C-alpha positions as CSV (number, residue, x, y, z in Angstrom):
1,X,-39.2,8.5,4.3
2,X,-40.8,11.7,6.1
3,X,-39.2,15.2,6.3
4,X,-38.1,13.5,10.2
5,X,-36.4,10.6,9.6
6,X,-34.6,11.9,6.2
7,X,-33.2,14.6,8.8
8,X,-32.0,11.9,10.7
9,X,-30.3,9.8,8.2
10,X,-28.6,13.1,7.0
11,X,-27.1,13.1,10.4
12,X,-26.4,9.5,10.6
13,X,-24.4,9.7,7.3
14,X,-21.3,8.4,7.1
15,X,-19.2,11.2,5.7
16,X,-15.9,10.9,4.0
17,X,-13.6,14.1,2.8
18,X,-10.7,13.2,0.4
19,X,-7.7,15.5,-0.2
20,X,-6.2,14.9,-3.7
21,X,-2.3,15.3,-4.1
22,X,-0.7,16.4,-7.0
23,X,-0.3,13.6,-9.4
24,X,-2.9,11.7,-7.5
25,X,-3.9,8.3,-8.8
26,X,-7.2,8.0,-10.7
27,X,-8.0,4.5,-10.3
28,X,-7.4,4.4,-6.5
29,X,-9.4,7.4,-6.2
30,X,-12.6,6.2,-8.3
31,X,-12.8,2.7,-6.9
32,X,-12.8,4.0,-3.1
33,X,-15.6,6.7,-3.8
34,X,-17.5,4.4,-6.3
35,X,-17.7,1.9,-3.7
36,X,-19.3,4.5,-1.1
37,X,-21.6,5.9,-3.7
38,X,-22.8,2.3,-4.4
39,X,-23.2,1.9,-0.8
40,X,-25.5,5.2,-0.2
41,X,-28.1,3.8,-2.2
42,X,-30.0,0.9,-3.7
43,X,-28.5,-0.8,-7.1
44,X,-27.1,1.6,-8.8
45,X,-29.0,4.9,-7.5
46,X,-26.4,7.1,-6.4
47,X,-28.1,9.1,-3.9
48,X,-26.3,10.3,-1.1
49,X,-28.8,8.7,1.5
50,X,-26.3,6.9,4.0
51,X,-23.2,8.3,2.6
52,X,-21.4,11.7,2.0
53,X,-18.5,12.7,0.4
54,X,-16.5,15.8,-0.5
55,X,-13.1,16.6,-2.6
56,X,-11.6,19.4,-0.5
57,X,-9.2,21.6,-1.4
58,X,-8.3,25.4,-0.6
59,X,-9.1,26.2,-3.9
60,X,-11.4,25.3,-6.6
61,X,-8.5,24.9,-9.4
62,X,-8.8,21.5,-10.9
63,X,-6.7,18.5,-9.8
64,X,-4.8,16.6,-12.4
65,X,-4.4,12.9,-11.7
66,X,-1.0,11.1,-12.8
67,X,-2.8,10.2,-16.1
68,X,-3.7,13.1,-16.8
69,X,-7.4,13.7,-16.0
70,X,-8.8,16.4,-13.9
71,X,-11.0,16.7,-10.6
72,X,-12.2,19.6,-9.1
73,X,-12.7,19.9,-5.3
74,X,-16.4,20.3,-4.0
75,X,-15.7,22.1,-1.0
76,X,-13.2,24.3,0.9
77,X,-11.4,23.0,3.8
78,X,-14.1,23.0,6.3
79,X,-14.0,22.3,9.7
80,X,-12.7,18.5,9.6
81,X,-14.7,17.2,13.1
82,X,-18.2,16.0,11.1
83,X,-16.2,13.2,9.1
84,X,-16.1,10.0,9.8
85,X,-12.2,9.8,7.6
86,X,-9.9,11.8,5.8
87,X,-8.8,10.3,2.8
88,X,-5.6,11.4,1.2
89,X,-4.7,10.3,-2.3
90,X,-1.4,10.0,-3.1
91,X,0.0,9.5,-6.8
92,X,3.2,9.8,-8.6
93,X,6.5,10.1,-5.6
94,X,8.5,12.4,-8.2
95,X,5.7,15.3,-7.6
96,X,7.5,18.0,-5.2
97,X,5.2,19.0,-2.6
98,X,2.8,17.3,-3.5
99,X,0.1,19.0,-1.4
100,X,0.6,23.1,-0.1
101,X,1.2,24.4,3.7
102,X,-2.4,25.3,4.0
103,X,-3.8,21.4,3.3
104,X,-1.1,20.0,5.7
105,X,-2.2,22.4,8.6
106,X,-5.8,21.0,8.2
107,X,-4.7,17.5,8.2
108,X,-2.7,18.6,11.6
109,X,-6.1,19.7,12.5
110,X,-8.2,16.9,11.8
111,X,-5.8,14.7,13.5
112,X,-5.8,16.9,16.8
113,X,-9.9,16.4,16.2
114,X,-9.3,12.8,16.6
115,X,-10.9,12.4,12.8
116,X,-8.9,9.3,11.2
117,X,-6.4,9.8,8.5
118,X,-6.3,7.5,6.2
119,X,-3.3,7.5,3.1
120,X,-4.8,6.1,0.0
121,X,-1.5,4.8,-2.5
122,X,1.1,7.4,-1.9
123,X,-0.9,9.2,0.6
124,X,0.5,7.4,3.1
125,X,4.1,9.5,2.2
126,X,2.1,12.4,2.0
127,X,1.2,11.8,5.8
128,X,4.2,10.7,7.0
129,X,5.5,13.3,5.7
130,X,3.4,16.0,8.1
131,X,4.4,13.9,11.0
132,X,1.5,11.7,11.3
133,X,2.4,8.1,10.9
134,X,4.5,8.5,14.0
135,X,3.3,6.0,16.6
136,X,1.2,3.8,13.5
137,X,1.2,1.0,11.7
138,X,2.0,1.6,7.7
139,X,0.8,-0.6,4.6
140,X,2.6,0.6,1.2
141,X,2.5,-1.0,-1.9
142,X,5.5,-3.5,-2.5
143,X,6.5,-1.1,-5.1
144,X,7.0,1.6,-2.8
145,X,8.3,0.1,0.2
146,X,12.0,0.6,-0.1
147,X,11.3,4.4,-0.8
148,X,9.3,4.4,2.0
149,X,12.0,2.8,4.6
150,X,14.8,5.4,2.8
151,X,12.6,8.4,3.8
152,X,10.6,7.3,7.3
153,X,13.1,4.8,8.9
154,X,11.9,5.7,12.3
155,X,8.8,4.2,10.8
156,X,7.3,0.7,10.8
157,X,6.1,-0.3,7.4
158,X,5.2,-3.0,5.7
159,X,4.1,-4.1,2.3
160,X,2.6,-7.7,2.8
161,X,-0.7,-6.6,3.0
162,X,-3.2,-4.9,1.3
163,X,-4.4,-2.2,3.8
164,X,-4.2,-1.6,7.5
165,X,-7.2,0.6,9.5
166,X,-7.1,1.0,13.4
167,X,-9.2,3.7,15.5
168,X,-7.1,7.1,14.2
169,X,-5.1,5.9,11.3
170,X,-5.3,3.8,8.1
171,X,-2.6,3.0,5.1
172,X,-3.9,1.2,2.0
173,X,-1.5,0.0,-0.9
174,X,-3.5,1.2,-3.5
175,X,-4.7,0.1,-6.8
176,X,-7.9,-2.3,-6.7
177,X,-7.4,-3.2,-2.7
178,X,-9.0,0.7,-2.4
179,X,-12.4,-1.1,-3.2
180,X,-11.6,-3.8,-0.5
181,X,-10.3,-0.7,2.2
182,X,-13.6,1.0,1.3
183,X,-16.2,-2.0,1.7
184,X,-14.6,-2.3,5.1
185,X,-15.3,1.2,6.3
186,X,-18.9,0.3,4.6
187,X,-19.4,-2.7,6.7
188,X,-18.3,-1.2,9.8
189,X,-20.4,2.2,9.5
190,X,-23.6,1.3,7.4
191,X,-24.2,-2.5,6.9
192,X,-22.9,-5.6,5.6
193,X,-25.9,-4.8,2.6
194,X,-24.6,-1.8,1.4
195,X,-21.4,-3.3,1.1
196,X,-22.4,-6.2,-0.6
197,X,-24.5,-3.8,-3.0
198,X,-21.7,-2.2,-3.9
199,X,-19.6,-5.0,-4.6
200,X,-22.5,-7.0,-6.6
201,X,-22.7,-3.5,-8.9
202,X,-18.9,-2.9,-9.2
203,X,-18.7,-6.8,-10.1
204,X,-16.9,-7.8,-7.6
205,X,-17.2,-11.2,-6.4
206,X,-16.0,-10.5,-2.7
207,X,-13.6,-8.1,-0.8
208,X,-10.6,-9.1,0.9
209,X,-9.3,-8.4,4.3
210,X,-6.8,-6.6,5.4
211,X,-5.3,-10.0,6.1
212,X,-4.7,-10.6,2.0
213,X,-1.3,-10.5,0.8
214,X,-0.7,-8.7,-2.0
215,X,-0.5,-10.2,-5.1
216,X,3.7,-10.0,-5.5
217,X,5.1,-13.3,-7.1
218,X,8.9,-13.0,-6.0
219,X,11.3,-15.4,-8.7
220,X,7.7,-16.6,-9.9
221,X,6.7,-19.1,-7.8
222,X,3.2,-19.8,-8.1
223,X,1.3,-20.5,-5.0
224,X,-2.3,-19.7,-3.1
225,X,-0.8,-20.0,0.2
226,X,-0.6,-16.3,1.9
227,X,2.1,-17.8,4.5
228,X,4.0,-18.7,1.3
229,X,3.1,-15.0,-0.3
230,X,4.0,-13.2,2.6
231,X,7.7,-14.8,3.6
232,X,8.6,-14.0,-0.4
233,X,7.6,-10.7,0.0
234,X,9.2,-10.4,4.1
235,X,12.4,-12.1,2.3
236,X,12.3,-9.4,-0.8
237,X,12.2,-6.6,1.2
238,X,15.5,-7.7,3.6
239,X,18.0,-8.6,0.4
240,X,20.4,-6.2,2.4
241,X,19.3,-6.2,6.6
242,X,19.0,-10.2,6.5
243,X,17.0,-12.1,8.5
244,X,16.7,-15.4,10.1
245,X,14.6,-18.1,8.8
246,X,12.8,-18.3,12.5
247,X,12.3,-14.6,12.3
248,X,10.9,-14.9,8.9
249,X,8.4,-17.9,10.0
250,X,7.6,-15.9,13.5
251,X,6.9,-13.2,11.0
252,X,3.8,-15.5,9.5
253,X,2.7,-17.2,12.3
254,X,4.6,-20.4,11.8
255,X,7.7,-22.6,13.8
256,X,11.0,-22.7,11.3
257,X,9.9,-26.6,10.9
258,X,6.7,-25.8,9.5
259,X,7.6,-23.2,7.3
260,X,10.6,-24.9,5.7
261,X,7.7,-28.0,5.4
262,X,5.7,-25.3,3.5
263,X,8.0,-23.8,0.8
264,X,9.5,-27.6,0.3
265,X,6.1,-28.7,-0.3
266,X,5.5,-25.6,-2.2
267,X,8.1,-24.2,-4.2
268,X,10.2,-27.1,-3.9
269,X,13.0,-25.6,-2.4
270,X,14.3,-25.1,1.0
271,X,13.5,-20.9,2.4
272,X,17.0,-20.5,2.4
273,X,17.4,-21.6,-1.0
274,X,14.7,-19.6,-2.3
275,X,16.3,-16.4,0.0
276,X,19.6,-16.5,-1.6
277,X,18.2,-16.8,-5.0
278,X,15.9,-13.4,-4.1
279,X,19.2,-11.6,-3.2
280,X,21.2,-13.2,-6.2
281,X,18.3,-11.9,-8.3
282,X,18.4,-8.6,-6.7
283,X,22.2,-8.7,-7.5
284,X,22.1,-9.3,-11.3
285,X,19.5,-6.7,-11.8
286,X,22.1,-3.6,-10.1
287,X,24.5,-5.5,-11.9
288,X,23.0,-4.8,-14.8
289,X,21.1,-1.2,-14.3
290,X,23.4,0.4,-11.8
291,X,27.8,0.9,-12.3
292,X,27.7,0.4,-8.2
293,X,30.9,-1.4,-7.2
294,X,30.7,-5.2,-6.4
295,X,31.9,-4.9,-2.8
296,X,29.2,-2.3,-2.8
297,X,26.5,-4.8,-4.7
298,X,27.6,-7.8,-2.5
299,X,26.7,-5.3,0.5
300,X,23.4,-4.3,-0.5
301,X,22.5,-8.3,-1.3
302,X,23.6,-9.4,2.5
303,X,27.2,-10.6,1.4
304,X,30.0,-10.1,3.6
305,X,32.5,-9.5,1.0
306,X,32.8,-9.3,-2.7
307,X,35.0,-12.8,-3.2
308,X,32.2,-14.5,-1.6
309,X,29.5,-12.6,-3.4
310,X,31.1,-13.4,-6.9
311,X,31.7,-17.2,-5.9
312,X,28.5,-17.7,-5.4
313,X,27.0,-15.7,-8.4
314,X,29.6,-17.8,-10.6
315,X,27.9,-21.2,-9.0
316,X,24.4,-19.6,-9.8
317,X,25.0,-18.1,-13.1
318,X,27.8,-19.6,-14.6
319,X,29.3,-16.7,-14.9
320,X,31.1,-14.0,-13.1
321,X,29.9,-10.7,-12.3
322,X,32.5,-9.1,-13.6
323,X,31.9,-11.1,-16.8
324,X,28.0,-10.3,-16.7
325,X,28.9,-6.6,-16.4
326,X,30.8,-7.0,-18.9
327,X,28.4,-7.9,-21.5
328,X,26.0,-4.9,-20.6
329,X,27.8,-3.0,-22.9
330,X,28.7,-5.6,-25.7
């Protein structure tokens, strides 16, 4: 490759800037950046030929991850315009002020310049807190779904998918799905061959798409059908504000009759019965782990009265909610 082609390659490189929050998740960051590294060059040579990446910060102070490993910024908060994406890597939600005001300002400047912003793991919380997810679809881990709903009730959020990526915003559940999202970006901006090289070196058989359902199995129901798994996650998310079986079916692209047949085939129960079991399991957890009153718990899991809740609970578990709670202290 001559000097002129070297310069052209550098100009066309995929450029990604990372903003690491306090107590960020190291695994999500590492998988994302390593997918870029391996896609950028042949095999495991690690040259920044087709991609470049920087860890951005307003100081060169080390940033501590949730596991204690520290990472140093490699660049200041430079002009965001040359970046194809800015990725905010989140972590522990109990970290106050995960990024400082200057970094928030940088993200707002990037948004104003139409640079796509991605929330990785709980980085989506950071973007939403800055008002930068308004009007966009949000994807978070099932583990953080309730916390996101409570903090940002005006935003539409789902946790039955691994990631979401549109032209100006992205969000990712984190964990191993960071590699899946990075692989899609590599495929879009570099090539399928670069994606394949990265995944093979990472020992990943195939990247999962944005339509892939998060690996969550409420009630330990084993199924390889993504529609059923998505329906289970949606049920789990709506134990209080319950939705109808018809609405549930439509949310996974099925008619009510098709969903009922699917549940009977795979789970050996109707969706209505599975839904009730999920709500009662949530109630059982609240009885054991909290001091909430019976009426509060009944309403929390979608029952209109404590009496109705107690009767259904006793019929299912062979003892009343009060008896179960009394056993907690014995």
